[in-house]
N, C-alpha and C positions, 0 to 999 in steps of 0.2 A: 504494499499500499504506500502511496505517496505520503510525504509529510505535510501535515496540515498546520498552517500558522493561524492561530486564533486568539482572541482575548482569553486571558486566564480566568478561571472561576476559583472560588475558595476551595473547591474540591481538588484543584490542581496544586495547591500549596505543598502537600507532602512531596510530590515530584519535584517541585522547585526547590524544596529544602534539601533533598537528597543531592541534587546537582550542586547546589551552593556549598553544602557541607563538604563534599569531595574536593571542591576548589579550595576551601579553607584549609583542609588537611594536607593537600598535595601540590598546591600551586601557589604562585604569587599573584594570581588574578585578584584575590581578596587578601587584604592585610590583616584580617581577623586572625586570631590564633586558635580560638576554641569554636567548635561547631555551634550552630545556632539551634534553638529549640523550636519545636512546632509552634508553641504559643508565640514566641517572638516573631516567627515568620508570618503567622496569621495576623499579628498586630501590624507588621510591615505591609502586608497585602491590604488590610483594612484601611490603613492610612493612605495608601496609594488610591484606593477607590474614593475615599472621602475627599482627597485633594484633586480628583479628576486626572490622575496620572495613570497612564496605561501600563498594563503588564500583559505581555504576549507569551504564549507557549508554542513550542514545536511539538506537535502531537503525532506520534507514529503508531498507528493502530492502538490508540488508547494509552500509550506509554509517553510520558513527558520526557523528551530528549533534549530539550534546550528551553531557554526562556530569555526574554529581554524586557526592559522596563526603563522608564526615566523618572526622575524625581528632582526636587529642588537642587539647584547648584549651590546656592547660599541662601540664608534666611532673610536677609535685608530686602526691603521692597524694590530697591533699584535693580535687583537681579531677577525680577519676576518674569522677564522674557527669556531667560536662560535656564536650561535644564542639563542634568548630567545623566548619561545613559549607563546601563549595565547589560552586558550580553554574556550568557553562560551556556555551554554545550556540555552534555554528559560526556565523561571521559571516553567511553567506548564508541562514541558517535562523532568525535572530532575529526576534522579533515574531510567531511562529506558534504560541505557546503551549507550546513544548517545555520551558521552564523550569517551567511549572506541572505538567508530568508528571514532572519529575525530583525535586521536593521531597517529595511524599507517601511514596515509598519510603524516603527518609531518615528521616522521622518514624517510620514503621512500624518501621524497623530499630533506631532509637534506643529505642523502647518495648520492642521484643523483647529488647534488651540491658539493660533496666532502667536506662536513663540518665534523667537528670532535666532537663537543659537542652541545647538546641542554640543555639549562638551563630553569628551571621553577621557577619563584618567586611566592611563595604561602604564603598568610596570615596564620600564625601558627595555628589558630583555624579552618581553612578550612580542616577538616580531609577528607572530600570527595575528594577534589583535591589532597591531599597528597596520599591517597590510590590509586586514579586513576593513578597518575604518577608513584608510586611505582610498580603498576601492569605492567608497561611497562619498568621496569628496571631503573627508575630514583632513585638516592639515595640522601638523605639529606647530604649536604656538608657544610652548614653554617646556622647559626641562628643569626639574628640581632635583638636585643631586643629593643622594643619601638622606632622603627625608623619611624613609621607611626602613623597618628592620624586621626580617623574618627568616627563619631557617639558618640563623647564625651569620647572616650577611646584610649589609646595607643595601637598600634598594632605591633606584632613581625612579621618579615619577615623571611621565610625559603627559602634558595636556594636549589633546587634539581637539579641534572644534570644527563644526560645520555651520556656516551662516546660511540660514534659510531664505532663499529668494522668495519674495511674495509670489503667490500663484497668479497666473495670467487671468 
């Protein structure tokens, strides 16, 4: 069956949690050290819904194999037209193009909400995520050296952004 990209429901949160926790434990895509709980991820989902921020899932025959979302970039009112995205793919599904399916709905949702900028914070050695975002017109705009620490090493953070053109 083909992979279906669709808005997430609360019932998808356990699948989202599984993918996120694997990234926490095994990658530098998340700089959390400890796995999240179902209650915490449900609260995250509920907050996204309440704030009209989208969460999408990649559904392969009823199994969640990836997800994407965006949320506030920063809390101050002046940042209200900028959001930061997240894209995660299940470890055993990476390299199959799922990330490329999960970003376009975020761009469309940002345009629908009349947002101006989508920002991606990417650990500098994550060349797959950097290439993925570049494919969709994100450009590197900042590099913060050694601002994170995980797995016994300092991590650099790259900010990439895509300025959204108004729709014709």
